Backbone as JSON, one array per atom type, in Angstrom:
{
  "sequence": "XXXXXXXXXXXXXXXXXXXXXXXXXXXXXXXXXXXXXXXXXXXXXXXXXXXXXXXXXXXXXXXXXXXXXXXXXXXXXXXXXXXXXXXXXXXXXXXXXXXXXXXXXXXXXXXXXXXXXXXXXXXXXXXXXXXXXXXXXXXXXXXXXXXXXXXXXXXXXXXXXXXXXXXXXXXXXXXXXXXXXXXXXXXXXXXXXXXXXXXXXXXXXXXXXXXXXXXXXXXXXXXXXXXXXXXXXXXXXXXXXXXXXXXXXXXXXXXXXXXXXXXXXXXXXXXXXXXXXXXXXXXXXXXXXXXXXXXXXXXXXXXXXXXX",
  "N": [[60.34, -65.81, 124.99], [59.59, -64.53, 121.84], [61.85, -63.96, 119.14], [62.57, -60.58, 118.38], [60.11, -59.77, 119.31], [59.84, -58.37, 121.59], [58.33, -56.57, 124.23], [56.66, -53.4, 123.72], [56.89, -51.77, 125.87], [59.21, -52.67, 127.19], [61.13, -52.15, 125.19], [60.93, -49.38, 125.08], [61.9, -48.75, 127.62], [64.54, -49.63, 127.4], [65.47, -47.86, 125.46], [65.43, -45.53, 126.89], [67.66, -45.73, 128.35], [69.74, -46.42, 126.63], [70.95, -44.85, 123.75], [69.55, -44.92, 120.42], [71.5, -45.25, 118.47], [73.32, -46.91, 119.59], [72.05, -49.27, 119.94], [71.19, -52.09, 118.47], [69.05, -54.04, 116.38], [68.22, -57.42, 115.82], [70.79, -58.11, 114.87], [73.39, -59.42, 112.87], [75.8, -61.5, 114.29], [78.08, -62.35, 113.15], [79.33, -60.2, 112.13], [80.61, -59.17, 114.27], [82.42, -60.79, 115.54], [85.66, -62.3, 115.85], [85.93, -64.65, 114.51], [84.26, -64.37, 112.41], [81.78, -65.54, 112.26], [78.44, -66.46, 113.11], [75.04, -66.3, 114.14], [72.11, -64.06, 114.37], [71.71, -61.52, 116.95], [69.05, -60.85, 119.17], [68.95, -58.31, 120.36], [71.6, -56.06, 120.21], [73.79, -54.35, 122.18], [75.8, -51.51, 122.83], [77.31, -50.58, 125.51], [78.09, -47.62, 127.45], [79.03, -47.13, 129.98], [79.46, -48.24, 133.41], [77.22, -47.63, 134.87], [75.21, -47.56, 132.91], [75.23, -50.26, 132.18], [74.43, -51.37, 134.57], [71.77, -50.41, 134.73], [70.71, -51.68, 132.47], [70.94, -54.36, 133.25], [69.14, -54.45, 135.37], [66.7, -53.83, 134.1], [66.48, -55.93, 132.18], [66.43, -58.14, 133.85], [64.04, -57.71, 135.16], [62.22, -58.19, 133.11], [62.79, -60.77, 132.45], [64.69, -61.3, 130.5], [67.4, -62.81, 128.89], [70.92, -62.06, 129.24], [73.87, -61.71, 127.42], [77.38, -61.53, 127.3], [79.5, -60.33, 124.9], [81.96, -59.25, 124.76], [84.8, -58.31, 122.99], [84.44, -59.99, 120.96], [86.33, -62.0, 120.46], [87.84, -65.26, 120.99], [85.48, -66.64, 121.0], [82.77, -68.6, 119.83], [79.93, -68.12, 118.12], [76.83, -69.66, 117.86], [74.95, -70.81, 114.96], [72.24, -70.13, 114.99], [72.19, -67.87, 116.42], [71.85, -65.53, 119.2], [69.59, -65.44, 121.78], [67.72, -62.8, 123.27], [69.43, -60.14, 124.93], [72.53, -58.8, 123.92], [75.69, -57.77, 125.0], [78.23, -55.69, 123.86], [81.43, -54.35, 124.16], [82.41, -51.13, 123.32], [84.15, -48.21, 122.11], [83.7, -46.39, 124.2], [84.0, -47.87, 126.48], [86.64, -48.5, 126.53], [88.8, -47.22, 127.62], [92.09, -46.27, 128.86], [94.21, -45.62, 131.52], [96.61, -44.34, 133.92], [98.13, -44.28, 137.19], [101.09, -43.76, 138.58], [102.39, -46.96, 138.98], [100.02, -48.22, 138.69], [97.64, -49.31, 136.51], [94.6, -48.6, 134.96], [91.91, -49.94, 133.2], [89.2, -49.86, 130.89], [86.83, -52.49, 130.27], [86.61, -53.02, 127.55], [88.99, -52.33, 126.36], [91.59, -53.2, 124.17], [93.88, -55.92, 124.52], [96.41, -55.68, 123.32], [96.58, -52.92, 123.07], [96.61, -52.11, 125.75], [98.98, -53.3, 126.54], [100.86, -51.93, 124.91], [100.41, -49.32, 125.83], [101.29, -49.54, 128.48], [104.0, -50.12, 128.02], [104.83, -47.77, 126.78], [104.83, -46.06, 128.92], [106.82, -47.04, 130.5], [106.25, -49.34, 132.01], [106.24, -52.6, 133.14], [105.04, -55.97, 132.66], [102.85, -56.56, 131.2], [103.74, -57.48, 128.81], [103.48, -60.05, 127.74], [100.96, -60.1, 126.67], [100.83, -58.85, 124.22], [100.27, -59.97, 121.72], [97.86, -61.27, 121.97], [94.66, -61.8, 120.79], [92.26, -60.02, 121.87], [90.03, -58.46, 124.3], [90.65, -56.71, 127.4], [88.77, -57.25, 129.33], [87.66, -59.71, 128.52], [90.01, -61.16, 128.73], [90.46, -61.22, 131.48], [88.18, -62.64, 132.24], [88.76, -65.16, 131.13], [91.22, -65.65, 132.22], [93.48, -65.14, 130.56], [96.54, -65.97, 128.88], [100.04, -66.13, 127.89], [103.31, -67.15, 126.83], [104.41, -67.72, 129.41], [103.2, -65.8, 130.96], [100.32, -64.56, 132.7], [97.01, -63.19, 133.23], [96.31, -63.25, 135.92], [98.64, -62.69, 137.24], [99.0, -59.98, 137.27], [96.65, -58.59, 137.8], [95.02, -56.48, 140.02], [92.55, -55.64, 140.97], [89.06, -55.93, 140.1], [86.28, -54.34, 138.73], [82.85, -54.87, 138.53], [79.53, -55.5, 137.16], [76.74, -56.94, 138.61], [74.11, -59.45, 138.26], [71.83, -58.45, 139.45], [72.13, -55.79, 139.13], [73.83, -54.5, 140.84], [76.9, -52.8, 141.47], [80.11, -54.03, 141.87], [83.25, -54.51, 143.51], [85.98, -56.58, 142.99], [88.53, -58.33, 144.62], [91.79, -59.94, 144.18], [91.74, -62.54, 145.53], [89.05, -63.05, 145.55], [88.46, -63.33, 142.92], [89.29, -65.79, 142.08], [91.18, -67.01, 140.26], [92.17, -69.44, 137.86], [93.54, -71.99, 135.68], [92.82, -70.72, 132.65], [90.45, -69.73, 133.71], [88.08, -67.9, 135.74], [86.21, -66.43, 138.46], [84.2, -65.09, 137.22], [83.14, -66.62, 135.25], [81.28, -68.06, 136.53], [79.62, -66.55, 138.2], [77.73, -64.75, 137.13], [78.36, -62.05, 136.94], [79.47, -59.1, 135.29], [82.5, -58.24, 133.86], [83.8, -55.05, 134.02], [85.7, -53.04, 134.51], [89.22, -52.99, 134.9], [91.94, -53.25, 137.1], [95.41, -53.0, 137.13], [98.53, -53.89, 138.54], [101.68, -52.98, 137.8], [105.23, -53.1, 136.98], [107.96, -50.85, 137.28], [110.22, -50.3, 134.64], [113.0, -50.17, 132.35], [112.3, -48.7, 129.22], [113.43, -49.68, 126.7], [114.03, -52.37, 127.31], [111.53, -53.46, 127.8], [110.3, -53.09, 125.29], [111.94, -54.7, 123.69], [111.31, -57.29, 124.58], [108.6, -57.37, 123.9], [108.77, -57.15, 121.11], [110.03, -59.54, 120.51], [108.1, -61.44, 121.31], [106.05, -60.74, 119.55], [107.18, -61.33, 117.04], [107.51, -64.12, 117.29], [104.87, -64.94, 117.51], [103.64, -63.98, 115.13], [105.07, -65.37, 113.19], [104.38, -67.98, 113.6], [101.63, -68.33, 113.97], [98.3, -68.32, 112.52], [97.49, -65.53, 111.87], [96.46, -64.09, 109.83], [94.07, -65.12, 109.06], [90.51, -65.51, 109.73], [89.68, -66.38, 113.03], [89.09, -67.76, 116.32], [91.19, -67.49, 117.93], [93.51, -69.49, 119.84], [92.35, -72.79, 119.75], [92.1, -75.0, 121.46], [92.53, -75.92, 124.91], [95.64, -76.1, 126.66], [96.9, -79.3, 127.15], [97.95, -80.99, 130.17], [101.42, -81.09, 130.46], [101.9, -81.15, 127.74], [101.32, -80.03, 124.3], [98.56, -78.75, 122.54], [98.59, -78.19, 119.77], [100.84, -79.65, 118.91], [100.04, -82.3, 119.4], [97.86, -82.48, 117.67], [99.04, -82.07, 115.18], [100.77, -84.27, 115.16], [98.9, -86.29, 114.91], [98.31, -86.06, 112.31], [96.59, -84.1, 111.3], [96.68, -81.53, 110.27], [95.31, -79.13, 108.13], [92.94, -80.51, 107.89], [89.51, -80.45, 107.07], [86.18, -79.3, 107.5], [83.42, -78.4, 105.84], [83.59, -74.93, 105.68], [85.41, -74.69, 107.72], [88.67, -75.15, 109.01], [91.56, -76.96, 110.09], [94.35, -75.17, 110.83], [97.04, -74.88, 108.53], [99.31, -73.6, 109.22], [99.52, -73.48, 112.0], [98.61, -76.02, 113.98], [97.07, -75.87, 116.23], [95.06, -74.09, 115.86], [91.79, -73.58, 114.73], [90.47, -72.38, 111.78], [88.49, -70.0, 109.92], [88.12, -70.75, 106.83], [86.68, -69.79, 104.81], [83.45, -68.9, 104.47], [82.61, -70.48, 106.6], [80.46, -72.16, 108.92], [79.11, -72.15, 112.28], [78.39, -74.71, 112.93], [80.03, -76.19, 111.24], [82.53, -75.68, 112.43], [82.18, -76.79, 115.0], [81.75, -79.51, 114.4], [84.23, -80.08, 113.27], [85.93, -79.64, 115.47], [85.06, -81.73, 117.16], [85.82, -83.94, 115.6], [88.6, -83.63, 115.54], [89.15, -83.9, 118.3], [88.37, -86.6, 118.65], [90.13, -88.02, 116.95], [92.67, -87.28, 117.84], [92.57, -88.34, 120.4], [92.4, -91.07, 119.79], [94.91, -91.37, 118.68], [96.79, -90.55, 120.64], [95.74, -90.95, 123.17], [95.01, -88.81, 124.67], [92.63, -86.48, 125.69], [91.5, -83.61, 124.18], [90.41, -80.37, 125.2], [88.12, -77.81, 124.43], [89.16, -74.4, 124.22], [87.9, -72.26, 123.23], [84.98, -70.36, 123.72], [81.73, -71.41, 123.44], [78.71, -70.1, 122.44], [75.17, -69.28, 122.36], [72.06, -70.19, 120.66], [71.1, -73.58, 120.36]],
  "CA": [[59.89, -64.63, 124.24], [60.01, -64.68, 120.45], [62.83, -63.0, 118.62], [62.04, -59.32, 117.86], [58.75, -59.56, 119.78], [59.91, -57.79, 122.92], [57.21, -55.63, 124.41], [56.92, -51.98, 123.48], [57.28, -51.19, 127.16], [60.61, -53.01, 127.41], [61.93, -51.41, 124.21], [60.93, -47.99, 125.52], [62.8, -48.64, 128.78], [65.91, -49.74, 126.91], [65.83, -46.64, 124.75], [65.64, -44.47, 127.89], [69.0, -45.96, 128.9], [70.7, -46.54, 125.53], [70.51, -44.19, 122.52], [69.31, -45.86, 119.33], [72.72, -45.5, 117.7], [74.06, -47.98, 120.27], [71.09, -50.36, 120.17], [70.92, -52.7, 117.17], [68.03, -55.08, 116.44], [68.41, -58.55, 114.91], [72.09, -57.85, 114.27], [74.22, -60.62, 112.66], [76.99, -61.44, 115.12], [79.24, -62.61, 112.3], [79.98, -58.9, 111.93], [81.15, -58.69, 115.54], [83.32, -61.78, 116.12], [86.9, -62.47, 115.09], [85.73, -65.85, 113.7], [83.37, -63.98, 111.31], [80.74, -66.56, 112.29], [77.45, -66.27, 114.17], [73.71, -65.83, 113.79], [71.75, -62.74, 114.88], [71.31, -61.23, 118.32], [67.79, -60.1, 119.25], [69.38, -56.92, 120.6], [73.02, -55.87, 120.46], [73.94, -53.05, 122.84], [77.16, -51.04, 123.1], [77.19, -49.72, 126.69], [79.12, -46.59, 127.59], [79.45, -46.97, 131.37], [78.95, -49.24, 134.35], [75.86, -47.23, 135.25], [74.34, -48.04, 131.85], [75.14, -51.71, 132.3], [73.6, -51.63, 135.76], [70.37, -50.18, 134.36], [70.33, -52.75, 131.54], [70.78, -55.6, 134.0], [67.91, -54.35, 136.15], [65.56, -53.9, 133.18], [66.37, -57.26, 131.59], [66.02, -59.07, 134.9], [62.62, -57.45, 135.41], [61.43, -58.77, 132.03], [63.21, -62.14, 132.21], [65.45, -61.35, 129.25], [68.79, -63.21, 129.12], [71.99, -61.14, 128.83], [75.13, -62.38, 127.06], [78.48, -60.59, 127.06], [80.31, -60.71, 123.74], [83.29, -58.65, 124.85], [85.12, -57.74, 121.67], [84.14, -61.01, 119.96], [87.38, -63.0, 120.27], [87.75, -66.46, 121.83], [84.05, -66.99, 121.07], [82.07, -69.12, 118.66], [78.48, -67.93, 118.24], [76.11, -70.66, 117.08], [74.34, -70.29, 113.73], [70.92, -69.59, 115.27], [72.36, -66.6, 117.11], [71.69, -65.44, 120.65], [68.31, -64.91, 122.22], [67.79, -61.79, 124.32], [70.26, -58.95, 124.75], [73.97, -59.05, 123.89], [76.51, -56.59, 125.28], [79.57, -55.63, 123.28], [82.1, -53.15, 124.63], [82.97, -50.3, 122.27], [85.21, -47.24, 122.46], [83.42, -45.72, 125.48], [84.45, -48.75, 127.56], [87.98, -48.96, 126.15], [89.78, -46.25, 128.13], [93.27, -46.74, 129.58], [94.89, -44.54, 132.23], [97.46, -44.88, 134.98], [98.71, -43.46, 138.26], [102.25, -44.53, 138.98], [102.44, -48.29, 138.37], [98.67, -48.77, 138.64], [96.96, -49.07, 135.24], [93.16, -48.89, 134.99], [91.43, -50.05, 131.82], [87.84, -50.32, 130.65], [86.83, -53.88, 129.83], [86.7, -53.12, 126.11], [90.34, -52.02, 125.87], [92.28, -54.36, 123.59], [95.08, -56.3, 125.26], [97.58, -55.11, 122.66], [96.62, -51.49, 123.39], [97.04, -51.99, 127.15], [100.4, -53.67, 126.55], [101.61, -50.81, 124.33], [100.28, -48.17, 126.75], [102.19, -49.79, 129.61], [105.38, -50.0, 127.54], [105.08, -46.35, 126.53], [105.04, -45.39, 130.21], [107.88, -47.72, 131.24], [105.66, -50.27, 132.97], [106.41, -53.98, 132.69], [104.14, -56.96, 133.21], [101.83, -56.9, 130.2], [104.37, -57.79, 127.54], [102.97, -61.34, 127.23], [99.63, -59.93, 126.06], [100.92, -58.01, 123.04], [99.7, -60.6, 120.53], [96.62, -62.0, 122.25], [93.56, -61.06, 120.14], [91.08, -59.93, 122.73], [89.91, -57.31, 125.19], [91.13, -57.01, 128.74], [87.67, -57.86, 130.07], [87.66, -61.12, 128.16], [91.24, -61.76, 129.23], [90.22, -61.51, 132.89], [87.17, -63.69, 132.27], [89.4, -66.44, 130.78], [92.59, -65.66, 132.73], [94.29, -65.34, 129.36], [97.99, -65.94, 129.09], [100.96, -66.57, 126.84], [104.74, -66.97, 127.13], [104.6, -67.81, 130.87], [102.49, -64.73, 131.64], [98.87, -64.69, 132.8], [96.36, -62.03, 133.82], [96.3, -63.36, 137.38], [99.9, -62.18, 137.78], [99.04, -58.52, 137.26], [95.36, -58.0, 138.17], [94.9, -56.06, 141.41], [91.12, -55.58, 141.29], [88.14, -55.88, 138.98], [84.95, -53.82, 139.03], [81.87, -55.49, 137.64], [78.1, -55.32, 137.43], [76.13, -58.24, 138.84], [72.82, -59.64, 137.59], [70.81, -57.6, 140.1], [72.46, -54.39, 138.85], [74.8, -53.97, 141.8], [78.29, -52.64, 141.05], [80.91, -54.66, 142.92], [84.7, -54.54, 143.27], [86.51, -57.89, 143.36], [89.97, -58.42, 144.86], [92.31, -61.17, 143.58], [91.29, -63.77, 146.18], [87.64, -63.26, 145.2], [88.36, -63.61, 141.48], [89.49, -67.24, 141.97], [91.84, -67.34, 139.01], [92.74, -70.76, 137.62], [93.95, -72.09, 134.29], [91.75, -70.26, 131.75], [89.22, -69.65, 134.51], [87.9, -66.92, 136.81], [84.89, -66.49, 139.08], [83.22, -64.44, 136.34], [82.5, -67.67, 134.46], [80.33, -68.76, 137.39], [78.83, -65.71, 139.12], [76.79, -63.87, 136.43], [78.77, -60.65, 136.99], [80.13, -58.67, 134.05], [83.74, -57.48, 134.04], [83.65, -53.72, 133.41], [86.93, -52.26, 134.65], [90.3, -53.83, 135.42], [93.1, -52.56, 137.67], [96.63, -53.79, 137.02], [99.73, -53.37, 139.19], [102.83, -53.34, 136.99], [106.54, -52.79, 137.56], [108.77, -49.9, 136.53], [111.35, -50.9, 133.94], [113.48, -49.38, 131.23], [111.47, -48.9, 128.04], [114.02, -50.55, 125.68], [113.93, -53.77, 127.73], [110.13, -53.85, 127.59], [110.07, -53.15, 123.85], [112.65, -55.85, 123.15], [110.54, -58.48, 124.89], [107.38, -57.33, 123.09], [109.14, -57.43, 119.72], [110.32, -60.98, 120.43], [106.83, -62.16, 121.37], [105.31, -60.45, 118.32], [107.8, -62.1, 115.97], [107.2, -65.53, 117.49], [103.44, -65.17, 117.25], [103.33, -63.74, 113.72], [105.72, -66.36, 112.35], [103.86, -69.33, 113.84], [100.18, -68.41, 114.09], [97.59, -67.88, 111.31], [96.82, -64.27, 112.24], [95.86, -63.49, 108.64], [92.79, -65.78, 108.81], [89.56, -65.38, 110.83], [89.64, -67.47, 114.0], [88.79, -67.29, 117.68], [92.42, -67.67, 118.69], [93.84, -70.88, 120.11], [91.08, -73.5, 119.84], [92.07, -75.98, 122.55], [93.34, -75.7, 126.1], [96.88, -76.88, 126.68], [96.82, -80.44, 128.06], [99.11, -81.04, 131.08], [102.66, -81.7, 129.98], [101.93, -81.28, 126.29], [100.77, -78.91, 123.55], [97.48, -79.2, 121.68], [99.01, -78.13, 118.38], [101.77, -80.75, 118.66], [99.26, -83.54, 119.35], [97.02, -82.45, 116.46], [99.94, -82.27, 114.03], [101.24, -85.66, 115.23], [97.8, -87.14, 114.43], [98.2, -85.86, 110.86], [95.33, -83.4, 111.07], [96.85, -80.21, 109.66], [94.57, -78.99, 106.88], [91.65, -81.2, 107.94], [88.49, -79.44, 106.82], [84.75, -79.61, 107.49], [82.81, -77.19, 105.29], [84.56, -73.84, 105.6], [86.29, -74.71, 108.89], [89.89, -75.9, 108.7], [92.72, -76.95, 110.98], [95.34, -74.34, 110.15], [98.29, -75.47, 108.06], [100.41, -72.86, 109.83], [99.58, -73.87, 113.41], [97.52, -76.99, 114.12], [96.25, -75.56, 117.4], [94.05, -73.11, 115.47], [90.78, -73.83, 113.72], [90.25, -71.11, 111.1], [87.41, -69.87, 108.95], [88.81, -70.7, 105.53], [85.77, -69.16, 103.85], [82.06, -69.32, 104.56], [82.39, -71.48, 107.65], [79.37, -72.01, 109.89], [79.44, -72.64, 113.62], [78.25, -76.17, 112.89], [81.28, -76.69, 110.64], [83.6, -75.59, 113.43], [81.92, -77.75, 116.08], [82.0, -80.85, 113.87], [85.68, -80.23, 113.12], [86.49, -79.79, 116.82], [84.74, -83.08, 117.6], [86.64, -84.89, 114.85], [89.98, -83.48, 116.04], [89.19, -84.53, 119.62], [88.28, -88.05, 118.5], [91.31, -88.6, 116.31], [93.82, -87.09, 118.74], [92.42, -89.32, 121.49], [92.77, -92.37, 119.22], [96.35, -91.39, 118.38], [97.66, -90.32, 121.8], [95.09, -91.23, 124.45], [94.79, -87.54, 125.37], [91.42, -85.77, 125.26], [91.63, -82.16, 124.13], [89.22, -79.63, 125.62], [88.09, -76.51, 123.75], [89.38, -73.15, 124.93], [86.93, -71.34, 122.65], [83.7, -70.36, 124.4], [80.63, -71.59, 122.5], [77.5, -69.47, 122.99], [74.08, -69.14, 121.41], [70.98, -71.18, 120.62], [71.39, -74.83, 119.65]],
  "C": [[60.44, -64.7, 122.81], [60.97, -63.58, 120.04], [62.11, -61.8, 118.0], [60.57, -59.09, 118.26], [58.75, -59.07, 121.22], [58.84, -56.71, 123.03], [57.64, -54.2, 124.14], [57.41, -51.31, 124.77], [58.76, -51.45, 127.44], [61.5, -52.21, 126.47], [62.04, -49.94, 124.6], [61.9, -47.8, 126.68], [64.26, -48.74, 128.34], [66.36, -48.45, 126.24], [65.99, -45.44, 125.69], [67.05, -44.55, 128.47], [70.07, -45.87, 127.81], [70.18, -45.79, 124.31], [70.43, -45.18, 121.37], [70.55, -46.17, 118.51], [73.59, -46.59, 118.33], [73.16, -49.15, 120.63], [70.67, -50.92, 118.81], [69.98, -53.88, 117.33], [68.31, -56.15, 115.39], [69.73, -58.44, 114.14], [72.9, -59.13, 114.1], [75.53, -60.51, 113.46], [78.25, -61.84, 114.37], [80.01, -61.33, 112.02], [80.78, -58.46, 113.16], [82.03, -59.72, 116.24], [84.55, -61.94, 115.25], [86.85, -63.72, 114.2], [84.93, -65.53, 112.43], [82.25, -65.02, 111.13], [79.73, -66.17, 113.36], [76.13, -65.74, 113.64], [73.38, -64.52, 114.48], [71.52, -62.7, 116.39], [69.97, -60.51, 118.27], [68.11, -58.61, 119.38], [70.86, -56.92, 120.9], [73.22, -54.45, 120.97], [75.41, -52.76, 123.08], [77.1, -50.09, 124.3], [78.36, -48.75, 126.8], [79.64, -46.44, 129.02], [78.91, -48.12, 132.21], [77.53, -48.91, 134.78], [74.86, -47.68, 134.19], [74.14, -49.56, 131.95], [74.27, -52.1, 133.49], [72.12, -51.47, 135.43], [69.86, -51.28, 133.43], [70.07, -54.05, 132.29], [69.48, -55.59, 134.8], [66.69, -54.51, 135.25], [65.38, -55.32, 132.63], [65.98, -58.31, 132.62], [64.52, -58.94, 135.17], [61.74, -58.15, 134.37], [61.85, -60.22, 131.69], [63.97, -62.34, 130.92], [66.9, -61.76, 129.54], [69.78, -62.17, 128.58], [73.26, -61.95, 128.57], [76.18, -61.32, 126.78], [79.35, -61.13, 125.93], [81.75, -60.22, 123.88], [83.63, -57.98, 123.53], [84.97, -58.8, 120.58], [85.24, -62.0, 119.67], [87.19, -64.14, 121.26], [86.32, -66.96, 121.99], [83.59, -67.57, 119.74], [80.58, -68.97, 118.91], [77.78, -68.92, 117.32], [75.31, -70.0, 115.94], [72.95, -69.7, 113.95], [70.98, -68.28, 116.06], [72.11, -66.69, 118.6], [70.37, -64.76, 120.99], [68.52, -63.87, 123.31], [68.72, -60.64, 123.94], [71.74, -59.32, 124.85], [74.7, -57.74, 124.13], [77.86, -56.73, 124.58], [80.2, -54.3, 123.67], [82.75, -52.41, 123.47], [83.97, -49.31, 122.83], [84.98, -46.59, 123.82], [83.89, -46.55, 126.67], [85.87, -49.27, 127.31], [89.08, -48.0, 126.61], [90.93, -46.95, 128.85], [93.91, -45.53, 130.24], [95.75, -45.15, 133.33], [97.83, -43.81, 136.0], [99.88, -44.25, 138.82], [102.29, -45.85, 138.23], [101.07, -48.95, 138.31], [97.99, -48.34, 137.34], [95.5, -49.47, 135.39], [92.65, -48.88, 133.56], [89.97, -50.48, 131.8], [87.87, -51.69, 130.02], [86.97, -54.04, 128.33], [88.07, -52.82, 125.54], [91.02, -53.28, 125.36], [93.57, -54.64, 124.36], [96.34, -55.69, 124.65], [97.72, -53.62, 122.99], [97.07, -51.27, 124.83], [98.54, -52.29, 127.26], [101.26, -52.53, 126.03], [101.56, -49.57, 125.22], [101.25, -48.34, 127.91], [103.64, -49.59, 129.19], [105.76, -48.54, 127.34], [105.4, -45.6, 127.81], [106.04, -46.13, 131.1], [107.36, -48.67, 132.31], [105.68, -51.68, 132.39], [105.41, -54.91, 133.37], [103.08, -57.41, 132.23], [102.43, -57.27, 128.84], [103.79, -59.06, 126.92], [101.69, -61.19, 126.43], [99.67, -59.22, 124.72], [100.25, -58.64, 121.82], [98.41, -61.34, 120.76], [95.45, -61.21, 121.68], [92.32, -61.01, 121.01], [91.1, -58.67, 123.56], [90.38, -57.7, 126.57], [90.03, -57.6, 129.61], [87.59, -59.35, 129.79], [88.88, -61.85, 128.68], [91.13, -62.1, 130.71], [89.25, -62.67, 133.02], [87.81, -65.07, 132.07], [90.76, -66.64, 131.45], [93.56, -65.97, 131.58], [95.77, -65.27, 129.69], [98.75, -66.41, 127.87], [102.38, -66.34, 127.34], [105.0, -66.82, 128.64], [103.96, -66.65, 131.64], [101.0, -64.98, 131.65], [98.29, -63.45, 133.46], [96.4, -62.07, 135.35], [97.57, -62.81, 138.03], [99.92, -60.66, 137.95], [97.74, -57.84, 137.73], [95.32, -57.73, 139.68], [93.45, -56.04, 141.86], [90.32, -55.52, 140.0], [86.82, -55.31, 139.46], [83.97, -54.39, 138.01], [80.46, -55.17, 138.05], [77.48, -56.7, 137.52], [74.71, -58.27, 138.27], [71.72, -58.78, 138.18], [71.08, -56.12, 139.89], [73.46, -53.77, 139.8], [76.2, -53.89, 141.18], [79.17, -53.12, 142.19], [82.38, -54.66, 142.51], [85.25, -55.85, 143.83], [88.03, -57.8, 143.52], [90.47, -59.78, 144.36], [91.81, -62.47, 144.2], [89.85, -64.09, 145.8], [87.47, -63.65, 143.73], [88.59, -65.09, 141.19], [90.07, -67.64, 140.61], [92.32, -68.79, 139.0], [93.16, -70.81, 136.17], [92.75, -71.82, 133.39], [90.4, -70.17, 132.47], [89.27, -68.47, 135.47], [86.48, -67.07, 137.35], [83.81, -65.93, 138.17], [82.58, -65.43, 135.35], [81.37, -68.34, 135.23], [79.34, -67.85, 138.13], [77.87, -64.72, 138.46], [77.12, -62.38, 136.58], [79.6, -60.32, 135.75], [81.36, -57.84, 134.38], [83.61, -56.15, 133.3], [84.92, -52.89, 133.46], [87.97, -53.11, 135.37], [91.44, -52.94, 135.91], [94.29, -53.5, 137.66], [97.76, -53.12, 137.8], [100.94, -53.89, 138.43], [104.12, -52.9, 137.67], [107.28, -51.8, 136.66], [109.96, -50.61, 135.9], [111.77, -50.0, 132.79], [112.69, -49.72, 129.96], [112.11, -49.81, 126.99], [113.9, -52.04, 126.04], [112.51, -54.3, 127.51], [109.86, -54.04, 126.1], [110.74, -54.37, 123.22], [111.86, -57.14, 123.38], [109.25, -58.53, 124.05], [107.67, -57.65, 121.63], [109.39, -58.92, 119.53], [109.03, -61.79, 120.42], [106.02, -61.96, 120.08], [105.86, -61.26, 117.15], [107.43, -63.58, 116.07], [105.74, -65.83, 117.13], [103.12, -65.03, 115.76], [103.93, -64.8, 112.81], [105.1, -67.74, 112.49], [102.34, -69.43, 113.79], [99.48, -67.8, 112.88], [96.78, -66.6, 111.55], [96.11, -63.63, 111.05], [94.48, -64.08, 108.33], [91.83, -65.58, 109.99], [89.58, -66.61, 111.73], [89.23, -66.89, 115.34], [90.03, -67.34, 118.55], [92.7, -69.15, 118.87], [92.56, -71.66, 120.42], [90.98, -74.4, 121.06], [92.94, -75.53, 123.73], [94.59, -76.57, 126.02], [96.73, -78.05, 127.64], [98.07, -80.5, 128.94], [100.29, -81.76, 130.45], [102.77, -81.83, 128.47], [101.42, -80.01, 125.63], [99.71, -79.43, 122.59], [97.92, -79.25, 120.22], [99.93, -79.27, 118.0], [101.02, -82.07, 118.52], [98.42, -83.62, 118.07], [97.87, -82.7, 115.22], [100.44, -83.72, 113.98], [100.18, -86.63, 114.71], [97.54, -86.94, 112.94], [96.99, -85.05, 110.45], [95.48, -81.99, 110.52], [96.11, -80.17, 108.33], [93.25, -79.72, 106.85], [90.52, -80.18, 107.88], [87.09, -80.05, 106.89], [84.04, -78.35, 107.02], [83.88, -76.11, 105.14], [85.51, -73.75, 106.78], [87.49, -75.62, 108.63], [90.89, -75.84, 109.85], [93.85, -76.23, 110.25], [96.58, -75.14, 109.74], [99.5, -74.82, 108.73], [100.61, -73.26, 111.28], [98.37, -74.75, 113.69], [96.63, -76.73, 115.33], [95.14, -74.56, 117.11], [93.08, -73.71, 114.46], [90.44, -72.47, 113.11], [89.0, -71.17, 110.23], [88.07, -69.67, 107.6], [87.95, -70.09, 104.44], [84.37, -69.73, 103.97], [81.75, -70.35, 105.61], [81.18, -71.13, 108.5], [79.86, -72.49, 111.24], [79.36, -74.16, 113.65], [79.48, -76.81, 112.27], [82.38, -76.76, 111.7], [83.4, -76.64, 114.52], [82.16, -79.18, 115.63], [83.49, -81.11, 113.7], [86.35, -80.42, 114.47], [86.26, -81.21, 117.34], [85.62, -84.13, 116.9], [88.1, -84.83, 115.3], [90.11, -84.14, 117.41], [89.24, -86.05, 119.5], [89.59, -88.64, 117.98], [92.59, -88.39, 117.13], [93.76, -88.09, 119.89], [92.81, -90.72, 121.01], [94.28, -92.48, 119.05], [97.21, -91.35, 119.64], [97.06, -90.69, 123.14], [94.81, -89.98, 125.26], [93.54, -86.87, 124.79], [91.66, -84.27, 125.32], [90.31, -81.51, 124.52], [89.24, -78.24, 125.0], [88.38, -75.35, 124.71], [88.37, -72.1, 124.46], [85.59, -71.49, 123.39], [82.58, -70.41, 123.36], [79.35, -71.05, 123.13], [76.42, -69.42, 121.91], [73.11, -70.3, 121.46], [71.38, -72.4, 119.82], [70.25, -75.17, 118.7]]
}
């Protein structure tokens, strides 16, 4: 189906589910990713509930329209031609955080830093590692995000999601199949909508001290002031991607507007006007030269989506 040539009937059905203020047409995704890169989405939708997402999934399946989840736009590289079909991005309506005792429930759009701070405020430990990870909790579950020896799999009790047929389903840890930077949601076409975390009671000063330490370490070593998708490569067994890249002499290596960060070689940054093609060519060059130097093949952690 051609871009912006969706049938009037389909558009009418979408507007019955989503108000026009939360339905954008031909929207540049460079405005909605932390990399500040990406072509247009046919339709960009900001859902407000699981019921809305369920209706969207049913309608798009009926018309054969692909659905892509952008999350909050971190850890993603959108190709320059954009994304065909409908793209979901979680906004404020899906970013709630609440708790009962040590059980924290968060909408998929809630930022990890906000969940971490909320937990600390209520004397709950377990999310300190996430204080500096630039992403939403839905994306963190999708990728089993982690840092400083902590991972989402250590704290997730359950996940509620919407599947491609519109069914709302609750997944328990064994069903989520967490692995290194992996979960079942990368394979099953279900969208993470709500996350339940079981944390531990702890004194607030101890929690804050750990979060302050992690924040200092991250801010002093990582190029947080520049647009990026976060850490570009997965950690190879027994080594660090940034160390291997620096050892190969690749700090500052640039293709177009994409650059290997001078501050932390494990990050590819948008140094100004970078395209997705720039980033992909730079990633390939880094992979090639690191392999030549160390015999280790690096694998991207950044999720690449969109039309080739």
